[in-house]
C-alpha positions in Angstrom: 0.3 0.1 -0.3 1.8 3.3 -1.1 2.2 6.0 1.7 -0.8 9.1 1.3 0.3 12.1 -0.6 1.7 15.4 1.5 -1.2 18.4 0.8 0.0 20.9 -1.2 0.3 24.5 -0.8 -1.8 26.5 -3.6 -0.4 28.6 -6.5 0.5 31.9 -5.2 1.5 35.0 -7.8 3.6 37.9 -5.6 4.1 41.3 -7.1 7.1 42.7 -6.8 7.9 46.3 -5.0 10.4 48.5 -4.8 11.8 47.1 -1.8 12.8 43.5 -3.2 13.0 45.1 -6.9 17.1 44.1 -8.0 16.9 40.4 -6.0 17.9 37.5 -7.4 14.5 35.2 -8.0 16.1 32.2 -6.7 17.1 34.2 -3.5 13.5 35.6 -3.5 12.5 32.2 -3.7 14.8 31.2 -0.9 12.9 33.2 1.4 9.2 33.0 0.2 9.8 28.8 0.7 10.4 29.2 4.5 14.3 27.7 3.8 13.6 24.8 1.6 16.4 22.8 0.3 18.2 24.8 -2.6 18.3 22.1 -4.5 14.3 21.9 -5.2 14.4 25.8 -5.6 17.0 25.0 -8.2 14.7 21.9 -9.7 12.1 23.9 -10.3 13.2 27.0 -11.8 15.0 24.6 -13.7 11.6 23.3 -14.9 10.0 25.9 -15.6 7.1 25.8 -12.8 8.5 29.7 -11.7 7.2 32.1 -13.7 7.6 35.7 -14.0 5.1 37.9 -15.8 3.9 34.2 -17.4 7.7 33.8 -18.8 10.4 31.4 -17.9 13.3 32.5 -16.5 17.2 31.6 -14.7 18.4 31.2 -11.2 20.2 34.2 -12.0 17.1 36.8 -13.0 16.7 40.0 -10.9 13.6 41.2 -10.1 12.5 44.4 -11.4 9.6 46.2 -10.1 6.3 45.2 -10.9 6.9 41.8 -12.0 4.3 39.4 -11.2 6.1 35.7 -10.0 4.2 32.8 -10.3 5.3 29.8 -7.2 4.5 26.8 -8.1 2.3 24.7 -4.9 4.7 22.9 -2.9 4.3 19.8 -0.9 4.3 20.0 2.8 6.8 17.2 2.9 9.1 19.7 1.2 9.2 22.3 3.9 12.1 22.1 6.5 10.9 19.9 9.7 13.4 21.7 11.8 14.0 24.8 13.7 17.0 26.5 14.5 16.8 25.0 17.9 18.2 26.2 21.4 21.6 25.8 21.3 21.6 28.6 18.2 19.2 31.2 19.3 20.8 31.0 22.8 24.5 32.2 20.9 22.1 34.4 18.7 20.3 35.9 21.9 22.0 39.3 22.9 24.6 39.4 19.9 23.3 42.3 18.6 25.3 45.3 18.4 23.8 47.7 16.5 19.8 48.3 15.4 18.3 51.1 13.4 15.4 50.8 11.1 18.5 49.9 7.8 20.4 47.5 9.1 21.6 45.4 12.1 25.4 44.7 12.9 25.6 40.7 15.0 28.9 40.0 16.7 28.6 36.1 14.9 30.2 33.4 17.1 32.9 31.7 15.8 31.4 27.6 14.8 28.4 29.4 13.4 27.5 29.1 9.5 26.6 32.2 8.1 24.0 31.3 6.7 22.5 26.9 6.2 23.5 24.1 3.1 26.3 21.3 2.7 24.6 19.4 5.4 23.5 22.5 7.2 19.6 23.2 7.5 20.2 26.5 9.2 22.9 29.2 9.8 22.8 32.5 11.6 20.2 34.3 8.8 17.6 31.4 8.8 18.4 31.6 12.8 17.6 34.9 12.5 15.0 35.4 10.4 12.4 32.3 12.2 13.7 34.3 15.6 12.4 38.0 14.0 9.4 37.3 12.5 8.3 41.2 12.2 11.6 41.3 10.0 10.6 40.3 6.8 13.4 41.3 4.6 16.8 40.6 6.2 19.5 40.1 4.2 23.1 39.0 4.9 25.3 41.8 3.6 28.7 39.9 3.3 29.6 36.7 4.8 32.5 35.5 7.3 33.6 32.0 7.9 32.3 29.6 10.0 35.4 30.0 12.2 35.3 33.6 12.3 34.0 35.4 14.9 32.8 39.3 15.4 30.8 42.2 13.2 28.3 40.5 11.0 26.1 43.4 8.7 22.3 42.3 8.0 19.7 44.1 5.9 17.1 44.8 7.2 15.4 46.6 4.1 15.9 45.9 0.8 16.8 49.2 -0.3 19.5 49.0 2.3 20.8 45.9 1.2 22.1 47.7 -2.0 23.1 50.9 -0.3 25.5 48.5 2.0 26.6 46.7 -1.2 27.2 49.2 -3.5 29.4 51.1 -0.1 31.1 47.9 0.0 31.8 47.3 -3.8 33.3 50.8 -4.0 35.7 49.8 -0.6 34.0 52.7 1.3 33.7 49.8 4.3 36.5 49.8 6.0 37.0 45.9 7.9 39.5 45.7 11.0 39.9 41.8 12.4 42.2 40.6 14.8 44.3 37.4 14.5 46.6 35.7 16.3 49.6 34.4 13.8 52.4 31.9 14.6 56.1 33.5 14.6 57.0 36.8 13.8 58.1 39.6 11.7 61.2 42.0 11.3 58.6 44.6 11.3 55.5 45.9 12.3 53.2 46.6 9.3 53.5 44.6 6.0 51.3 44.5 3.0 50.3 42.1 1.3 49.3 42.1 -2.8 48.4 38.7 -3.7 46.6 37.3 -6.3 44.5 34.6 -4.9 41.9 31.9 -6.7 39.8 29.1 -5.7 40.4 25.1 -6.1 38.7 21.9 -5.0 40.5 19.2 -4.1 39.3 15.8 -4.9 37.2 15.6 -1.9 35.5 18.4 -2.5 37.0 20.6 0.1 37.2 24.1 -1.3 41.0 25.6 -0.9 41.7 29.5 -1.1 45.4 29.6 -2.9 48.1 32.7 -4.2 47.6 32.1 -8.1 48.9 34.9 -10.5 45.8 33.4 -12.3 43.4 34.9 -9.5 41.8 37.4 -8.4 42.9 41.4 -6.9 43.6 41.0 -2.9 44.7 43.0 -1.3 45.7 42.2 3.2 47.4 45.1 5.6 48.8 43.6 8.6 50.0 45.4 11.0 51.4 43.6 14.8 49.6 45.0 17.7 51.3 42.5 20.0 54.0 40.3 20.6 54.4 36.7 22.2 57.1 34.5 22.6 55.9 32.2 19.3 53.4 34.4 18.7 52.1 37.8 17.4 48.6 39.8 17.2 47.9 41.9 14.3 45.4 44.0 13.2 44.0 43.2 9.3 42.5 45.4 7.4 40.6 44.3 4.3 41.2 46.2 0.8 39.3 43.7 -0.8 37.1 40.9 0.1 38.5 37.3 -1.2 37.6 33.9 -0.1 39.5 33.5 3.0 42.0 36.1 1.8 43.4 36.4 5.2 44.1 33.1 6.6 45.3 32.6 3.2 47.6 36.0 3.0 48.8 34.9 6.6 49.8 31.1 5.1 51.5 32.6 2.6 53.9 34.6 4.6 55.1 31.7 6.5 52.9 32.8 10.0 50.0 31.2 9.7 46.6 31.9 11.9 46.8 29.9 14.8 44.1 28.0 15.3 43.9 27.1 11.3 42.9 23.6 10.3 42.9 24.2 6.5 46.0 26.5 6.1 47.2 26.0 9.1 50.3 24.7 11.0 49.4 21.2 13.1 52.0 20.5 14.9 51.5 24.4 16.2 48.0 24.2 16.5 48.2 21.2 18.8 50.3 23.1 21.4 48.4 26.4 21.6 45.5 23.7 22.2 47.0 22.6 25.1 47.2 26.3 26.0 43.3 26.6 25.1 42.7 27.8 21.8 40.3 25.4 20.2 38.7 27.4 17.5 40.4 29.6 14.9 41.8 32.9 16.0 40.4 35.2 13.4 37.8 37.8 14.9 35.8 41.1 12.8 36.7 43.2 15.6 35.1 46.5 13.8 33.2 47.7 10.8 32.9 51.5 9.7 31.2 53.4 7.2 29.5 56.6 6.4 25.7 56.3 5.2 25.1 58.6 1.9 24.6 62.3 3.0 24.5 61.4 6.2 27.5 63.2 8.3 30.1 61.6 10.7 30.7 58.0 10.6 29.0 54.5 11.9 31.1 52.6 13.7 30.6 49.2 15.3 33.0 47.6 17.4 32.5 44.1 18.6 34.7 42.7 21.9 36.6 39.0 21.6 35.6 36.3 23.0 36.2 35.7 26.9 38.5 32.9 26.2 40.7 34.2 23.4 41.5 37.1 26.2 42.3 34.6 28.2 44.8 32.8 25.8 45.9 36.2 25.2 46.5 36.8 29.3 48.2 33.6 29.5 50.8 34.7 26.2 51.8 37.9 28.1 52.6 35.4 31.2 54.8 33.6 29.5 56.8 36.1 27.3 
């Protein structure tokens, strides 16, 4: 005997307003379908089941004001059965560093992905949407690696997202990171201008390497404090490439401590004995000026207590 079919939702036709205009159709659907698997979203796009103004479109289509979007029925079984879980919501509770009606800045915890995928049903953005149901247009402005903590910028309006993306594109957002690197440099400041290229290993793992065929990447490092076998540095991103600080630091022969992808296994084991059980990379602050406003908006994220404790221990040993 076959199992009974799950009921379907009805067909929906939505009109695109100014707040949604400019968004890619795939991202729009992911929001509208409340976190159904991305594979499902791209499947209904490929099959032409999603129509814009009664025509087929590709996943990269950007919505225009007044567009009419037809969303096909979705079986209830296609919808996610999980919720963010108390462990995620607890870690995000009280993590907001700054908020106004345009955007908010979170102090993202290390170990938490910014979005679901790769076996994760929920990341920061999915959990935040379920925690703040009154915010209909929450969108990531940029990303942080899963193991990186610190300032994460999230738009509350589509219009704000466009402005913030433009500020990022024109390099008007200053990002300052703190990283604990292995070893030492003879100088207190260094600038790395080395192109980076993404690569996938046979295992499927994504890696980034310095490659003349890659995209331009520029990082400015400044030593803040020196320890016996390590140094705390400030890293400023002049470009925003995947794993940029981690790869540039490793390229200099001074990898970030706690980095299990580009770091030194022996050094990482030694630091674990001292209490470092994560990547020591923290988005400490971001600063930018909103168009036609006076003065910069600057948000700072304090170091996690475990990282502060580690630095105190290293100071005593130096």
